[in-house]
C-alpha distance (Angstrom), angle and dihedral (degrees) to the residues before:
residue distance angle dihedral
X1 . . .
X2 3.79 . .
X3 3.80 118.5 .
X4 3.80 96.2 -96.7
X5 3.80 88.5 58.1
X6 3.81 94.6 40.0
X7 3.81 89.1 56.6
X8 3.80 87.8 60.1
X9 3.79 103.8 35.4
X10 3.81 112.8 19.4
X11 3.80 118.0 106.0
X12 3.79 99.0 19.9
X13 3.80 130.4 56.2
X14 3.82 114.7 174.7
X15 3.78 117.2 -138.2
X16 3.78 122.4 -135.2
X17 3.80 109.0 -53.3
X18 3.82 95.4 5.5
X19 3.80 126.4 126.3
X20 3.81 115.4 -75.1
X21 3.82 91.6 -146.4
X22 3.82 118.4 64.0
X23 3.84 105.4 -91.2
X24 3.80 122.5 -130.8
X25 3.79 108.4 -120.8
X26 3.78 94.3 -156.3
X27 3.79 97.9 -171.4
X28 3.78 132.5 110.5
X29 3.79 93.6 -154.3
X30 3.80 145.0 26.7
X31 3.80 133.7 -143.6
X32 3.79 130.7 -125.1
X33 3.78 135.5 -169.3
X34 3.81 98.6 -131.4
X35 3.78 143.1 23.4
X36 3.81 88.9 -125.3
X37 3.82 90.8 64.4
X38 3.80 92.7 49.3
X39 3.81 91.2 46.7
X40 3.81 90.3 56.6
X41 3.80 90.0 52.1
X42 3.80 92.4 51.6
X43 3.81 90.9 47.1
X44 3.85 89.5 51.9
X45 3.79 90.6 -122.0
X46 3.82 94.5 127.7
X47 3.79 136.8 24.0
X48 3.78 120.9 -111.8
X49 3.78 146.5 107.1
X50 3.77 125.3 -85.7
X51 3.82 105.6 146.6
X52 3.80 127.0 17.8
X53 3.81 93.7 -132.7
X54 3.80 87.9 70.2
X55 3.78 100.2 29.8
X56 3.79 143.6 -12.9
X57 3.83 129.9 179.5
X58 3.83 93.9 -119.8
X59 3.81 94.1 45.8
X60 3.81 90.3 43.2
X61 3.81 91.5 56.1
X62 3.80 91.3 53.2
X63 3.81 91.2 47.0
X64 3.80 90.1 52.7
X65 3.80 91.4 48.3
X66 3.81 93.9 51.3
X67 3.82 91.6 45.0
X68 3.81 88.8 53.4
X69 3.81 92.3 48.6
X70 3.82 92.1 51.1
X71 3.81 94.2 39.8
X72 3.82 94.3 -118.6
X73 3.79 134.5 141.4
X74 3.79 94.9 -122.5
X75 3.78 146.3 -13.6
X76 3.80 139.3 -148.7
X77 3.81 121.0 -150.3
X78 3.79 117.3 -145.0
X79 3.79 136.8 -170.9
X80 3.83 93.7 -101.4
X81 3.78 143.6 -5.9
X82 3.80 89.1 -100.4
X83 3.80 89.5 56.8
X84 3.80 90.4 49.7
X85 3.80 93.0 54.4
X86 3.81 91.5 43.7
X87 3.81 93.8 52.6
X88 3.80 92.3 41.4
X89 3.80 89.8 60.0
X90 3.81 98.0 36.5
X91 3.79 88.9 54.1
X92 3.82 89.3 67.9
X93 3.82 105.0 20.9
X94 3.80 134.4 58.5
X95 3.80 138.2 170.2
X96 3.80 108.7 -42.5
X97 3.80 94.4 25.0
X98 3.80 129.9 113.0
X99 3.81 138.8 -141.2
X100 3.80 131.4 -162.6
X101 3.80 114.9 -142.6
X102 3.76 133.7 177.8
X103 3.81 111.7 -112.7
X104 3.82 95.0 -133.2
X105 3.79 97.5 81.9
X106 3.79 138.9 119.7
X107 3.81 113.2 -69.2
X108 3.80 93.7 -122.1
X109 3.78 90.9 53.7
X110 3.80 90.5 46.6
X111 3.81 90.2 55.1
X112 3.79 91.5 45.3
X113 3.79 89.9 54.5
X114 3.80 99.8 37.0
X115 3.81 98.9 41.3
X116 3.80 115.9 15.9
X117 3.81 99.0 36.2
X118 3.79 88.7 46.7
X119 3.82 88.5 55.4
X120 3.80 87.2 53.9
X121 3.79 90.1 53.4
X122 3.81 96.0 -103.7
X123 3.81 112.4 125.6
X124 3.79 121.1 -153.0
X125 3.81 124.4 -158.6
X126 3.81 115.4 -157.9
X127 3.81 118.7 -145.9
X128 3.78 135.9 -176.8
X129 3.80 104.8 -103.7
X130 3.81 89.7 -147.7
X131 3.81 92.7 56.9
X132 3.79 117.8 110.7
X133 3.80 122.2 -89.1
X134 3.79 94.3 -101.3
X135 3.82 93.1 53.2
X136 3.80 92.8 50.5
X137 3.80 92.7 43.9
X138 3.81 89.9 50.9
X139 3.82 88.9 66.5
X140 3.82 91.2 61.2
X141 3.81 116.5 99.9
X142 3.81 134.5 -174.7
X143 3.83 88.1 -99.2
X144 3.83 94.9 49.3
X145 3.81 113.0 122.3
X146 3.83 105.9 178.7
X147 3.79 147.9 -0.3
X148 3.82 116.5 -130.4
X149 3.81 133.9 -163.5
X150 3.81 143.9 146.3
X151 3.81 122.9 -111.9
X152 3.80 88.4 -139.1
X153 3.79 112.0 16.7
X154 3.79 117.7 -128.5
X155 3.03 113.2 -103.1
X156 3.84 105.3 -12.0
X157 3.84 91.0 60.9
X158 3.80 91.9 -140.0
X159 3.80 111.7 164.1
X160 3.80 115.3 -129.2
X161 3.79 116.0 -129.3
X162 3.80 90.7 -134.1
X163 3.79 96.7 178.4
X164 3.80 92.4 52.9
X165 3.82 94.9 45.8
X166 3.80 90.1 47.2
X167 3.79 90.5 52.3
X168 3.81 91.5 51.5
X169 3.81 92.1 45.8
X170 3.79 94.8 48.3
X171 3.80 92.9 46.9
X172 3.81 86.3 63.0
X173 3.81 96.7 41.3
X174 3.81 93.3 -104.7
X175 3.82 133.5 132.4
X176 3.80 120.8 -123.3
X177 3.82 113.0 -132.3
X178 3.82 114.7 -161.3
X179 3.80 127.1 -169.7
X180 3.81 102.2 -144.3
X181 3.81 97.4 -179.9
X182 3.81 100.2 122.9
X183 3.80 96.1 40.3
X184 3.82 99.2 40.5
X185 3.82 117.0 -164.4
X186 3.81 87.9 -80.0
X187 3.81 91.0 71.5
X188 3.83 101.3 26.3
X189 3.80 137.1 8.4
X190 3.81 105.4 -160.7
X191 3.82 92.2 -164.0
X192 3.81 88.2 67.5
X193 3.81 87.9 63.6
X194 3.80 99.2 44.7
X195 3.81 104.9 -85.1
X196 3.80 114.2 143.8
X197 3.80 105.5 -160.4
X198 3.81 128.1 27.2
X199 3.80 127.5 -163.4
X200 3.79 132.1 -170.4
X201 3.73 140.0 -173.3
X202 3.80 94.9 -134.9
X203 3.82 85.2 -167.6
X204 3.80 86.2 81.6
X205 3.81 126.6 53.3
X206 3.81 96.6 -17.7
X207 3.80 90.3 62.6
X208 3.79 91.0 25.4
X209 3.79 97.1 175.4
X210 3.85 102.1 77.1
X211 3.80 89.5 -113.6
X212 3.81 110.5 111.5
X213 3.80 135.1 36.2
X214 3.78 115.6 -140.3
X215 3.77 150.2 130.7
X216 3.78 138.5 -158.9
X217 3.80 139.6 -157.7
X218 3.79 118.3 -151.6
X219 3.81 124.1 -163.5
X220 3.80 118.8 -149.0
X221 3.81 91.9 -159.5
X222 3.80 88.4 -139.7
X223 3.81 103.0 103.7
X224 3.81 114.1 94.7
X225 3.80 102.4 -137.6
X226 3.79 92.3 179.5
X227 3.81 93.7 54.3
X228 3.81 94.5 59.7
X229 3.82 119.4 71.3
X230 3.82 90.1 -147.0
X231 3.83 99.1 78.2
X232 3.78 110.6 62.5
X233 3.82 93.6 156.0
X234 3.79 90.3 67.5
X235 3.79 96.4 50.8
X236 3.80 103.1 32.3
X237 3.83 125.0 74.9
X238 3.81 117.5 -84.8
X239 3.80 106.3 -135.4
X240 3.82 91.4 -159.3
X241 3.83 88.5 64.8
X242 3.82 99.7 41.4
X243 3.80 94.7 -91.7
X244 3.80 98.2 -47.2
X245 3.85 114.2 168.4
X246 3.80 111.4 -146.3
X247 3.79 99.4 -150.8
X248 3.80 91.0 50.1
X249 3.79 97.3 43.0
X250 3.82 99.8 40.1
X251 3.80 106.8 20.5
X252 3.80 112.1 -169.6
X253 3.82 91.3 9.0
X254 3.83 93.9 56.3
X255 3.82 94.3 111.9
X256 3.79 98.9 49.9
X257 3.82 94.1 41.4
X258 3.80 90.7 51.3
X259 3.82 90.5 49.6
X260 3.79 90.3 53.7
X261 3.79 102.4 41.4
X262 3.82 96.8 39.3
X263 3.79 109.2 27.9
X264 3.79 102.6 27.0
X265 3.79 88.2 43.0
X266 3.82 91.7 55.1
X267 3.82 104.4 29.3
X268 3.79 99.0 35.6
X269 3.83 100.1 -155.8
X270 3.81 91.8 149.1
X271 3.79 133.5 158.1
X272 3.82 117.8 -113.3
X273 3.83 125.2 -124.1
X274 3.82 90.7 -117.5
X275 3.80 90.4 48.1
X276 3.80 92.1 49.7
X277 3.81 89.2 51.1
X278 3.82 91.1 56.0
X279 3.81 91.8 46.3
X280 3.80 89.5 51.4
X281 3.81 90.6 54.1
X282 3.79 88.3 54.9
X283 3.79 93.3 47.0
X284 3.79 91.3 55.1
X285 3.82 91.8 67.5
X286 3.82 98.3 30.4
X287 3.85 97.3 113.1
X288 3.81 92.3 49.2
X289 3.78 93.4 48.1
X290 3.80 95.5 45.0
X291 3.80 91.4 54.4
X292 3.81 90.9 53.0
X293 3.83 93.3 43.6
X294 3.81 90.6 52.4
X295 3.79 93.9 45.2
X296 3.81 93.5 50.6
X297 3.81 94.6 41.7
X298 3.80 94.5 52.3
X299 3.81 90.7 49.6
X300 3.82 91.0 48.4
X301 3.82 92.2 47.5
X302 3.81 91.7 51.8
X303 3.82 90.4 47.3
X304 3.81 92.1 49.9
X305 3.82 90.4 51.5
X306 3.79 88.1 61.7
X307 3.81 96.1 51.4
X308 3.83 116.3 99.5
X309 3.83 91.6 -146.0
X310 3.81 91.0 62.2
X311 3.79 117.6 86.6
X312 3.81 98.5 -173.9
X313 3.81 140.9 -7.6
X314 3.79 124.5 -148.8
X315 3.80 111.9 -157.0
X316 3.80 120.9 126.9
X317 3.79 92.2 -147.8
X318 3.82 88.7 70.1
X319 3.79 116.6 94.3
X320 3.82 87.9 -134.8
X321 3.82 92.9 59.0
X322 3.83 116.5 108.5
X323 3.81 85.7 -139.0
X324 3.81 94.8 52.3
X325 3.81 94.9 104.5
X326 3.81 90.4 51.3
X327 3.80 89.8 47.3
X328 3.80 90.5 53.4
X329 3.80 88.8 53.4
X330 3.79 101.5 41.8
X331 3.83 103.1 22.1
X332 3.81 107.3 34.2
X333 3.82 92.1 149.5
X334 3.80 94.4 54.7
X335 3.80 144.2 -56.9
X336 3.83 99.6 -106.5
X337 3.79 127.0 -104.9
X338 3.81 101.5 -72.5
X339 3.80 120.1 106.2
X340 3.81 122.3 178.9
X341 3.79 120.9 -163.4
X342 3.80 141.0 165.3
X343 3.78 125.6 -136.1
X344 3.77 126.1 -142.3
X345 3.80 105.1 -105.7
X346 3.80 94.5 46.4
X347 3.80 125.8 -135.5
X348 3.84 96.5 -2.4
X349 3.80 94.0 50.1
X350 3.80 89.9 47.9
X351 3.79 91.4 52.4
X352 3.83 92.7 48.3
X353 3.80 90.2 48.9
X354 3.82 93.5 51.2
X355 3.81 92.4 45.8
X356 3.82 90.2 51.8
X357 3.80 97.2 56.6
X358 3.80 118.6 109.8
X359 3.81 112.4 -177.5
X360 3.80 96.2 20.6
X361 3.80 107.9 74.1
X362 3.80 133.3 -145.8
X363 3.81 106.1 -117.8
X364 3.78 139.2 159.7
X365 3.76 86.9 -128.8
X366 3.77 141.5 81.1
X367 3.81 140.1 -165.6
X368 3.79 96.8 44.1
X369 3.81 129.4 142.9
X370 3.82 86.4 -115.7
X371 3.79 118.9 68.6
X372 3.80 112.9 -109.6
X373 3.77 137.1 171.8
X374 3.80 138.1 -150.1
X375 3.80 140.8 -178.7
X376 3.85 102.5 -133.3
X377 3.81 98.1 -165.9
X378 3.82 91.8 60.6
X379 3.82 98.2 36.4
X380 3.82 128.8 17.5
X381 3.84 92.8 21.5
X382 3.82 97.2 30.8
X383 3.81 92.9 119.2
X384 3.81 92.9 59.1
X385 3.79 122.1 97.3
X386 3.81 120.1 -123.8
X387 3.81 88.8 -100.3
X388 3.79 91.8 50.6
X389 3.80 90.6 47.7
X390 3.79 90.4 55.1
X391 3.82 90.7 47.2
X392 3.81 88.7 52.8
X393 3.80 90.3 51.7
X394 3.83 95.0 -108.7
X395 3.80 127.1 134.7
X396 3.84 121.7 -159.3
X397 3.79 91.2 -111.7
X398 3.80 97.4 44.7
X399 3.80 116.9 132.7
X400 3.81 119.9 -158.6
X401 3.79 110.6 -149.2
X402 3.79 118.2 -168.9
X403 3.80 104.1 -159.8
X404 3.78 113.7 -145.5
X405 3.77 133.6 -160.3
X406 3.81 97.7 -92.2
X407 3.79 122.5 124.1
X408 3.80 106.7 -65.3
X409 3.82 93.5 -133.1
X410 3.81 90.6 56.1
X411 3.82 91.4 50.9
X412 3.81 92.6 49.8
X413 3.82 92.6 45.8
X414 3.80 91.2 55.1
X415 3.81 92.6 46.0
X416 3.82 91.5 48.8
X417 3.80 96.0 52.1
X418 3.81 91.3 46.2
X419 3.81 92.1 50.3
X420 3.80 89.9 49.1
X421 3.81 90.9 53.0
X422 3.80 94.0 43.2
């Protein structure tokens, strides 16, 4: 099926007489007739559900749907996008290991990598994703375990050259992990360009209605964990499962199974059945919403370029964007609904503008059906130094505008009156 149909049907097929809509299996546990059956589940010999932290029919259906949309072999839903990125890295890196990340990433992810992972003994080196191959490759060490980037950087809207980063990663026996939150699989499927692992904050466009927190990790099944000498945990026996070897037992799905049965088992940052139900409702209309988000955002970005109060506009769908060529390659259907721009007058002008908006609301959120706005330097990226802000592509006066699906004229009217007052 094509994506529009997958969003409706993938992951759940009702049998004769069953509910047409994905049911909520609101249960933490499941019953079995014999200890032998439960033993096989705990030994990973058979598939099934025994505790919702590790698997639940409602959550499983959403995982299958998202895996189908991204073209992966499996997915693991988490409690948030932060949890998804954390588990994605911890699944390949441990104390003493190292990760290379692009610097143009979401502030929360930057803090996760620069502060919390460092406390765990995992060091992260941040690189300019537009640097040449040799500069990026120079950051790779013998203990490096992954390269990380965002398809569309939040909030600088830089477009990741996925194919190039994948080539560098693979030349050094490393997987490329790509956060595809802003693009969604409707606009870009990173696996088609060589990425190995994809993450999402499903809180954003996948839910789309500011209702449910969530995240997901998707495994392409394409990375050969046994071929690289860097990933002993995939090819050596796991004592917690009686010596099971993931690459032998699960083949292409070794990564995502290991993430579930090791990390989700021990850390427990799982999605709930009710939460998965809400995410599924959002997924069903994802293609329709993304088209409208992209259409409105491009029109708003072009309008902002013509306003004298606006110093610069960051939106890769614009012909003037330095990332436009990359957007044409990776995002031919549109560059999502997020537009970042800077006002003349800097931080104070940006604050006056935001405080003057009527319909568009100030929210610590993005990628919602309703238009919302944020000042990254004083909120999502507040912990970053001025130097780190510049490295992440953020100016002090930058405004991040998440363009919703309202009537375009109403959006422009609100922006115009706020610019006039600012």
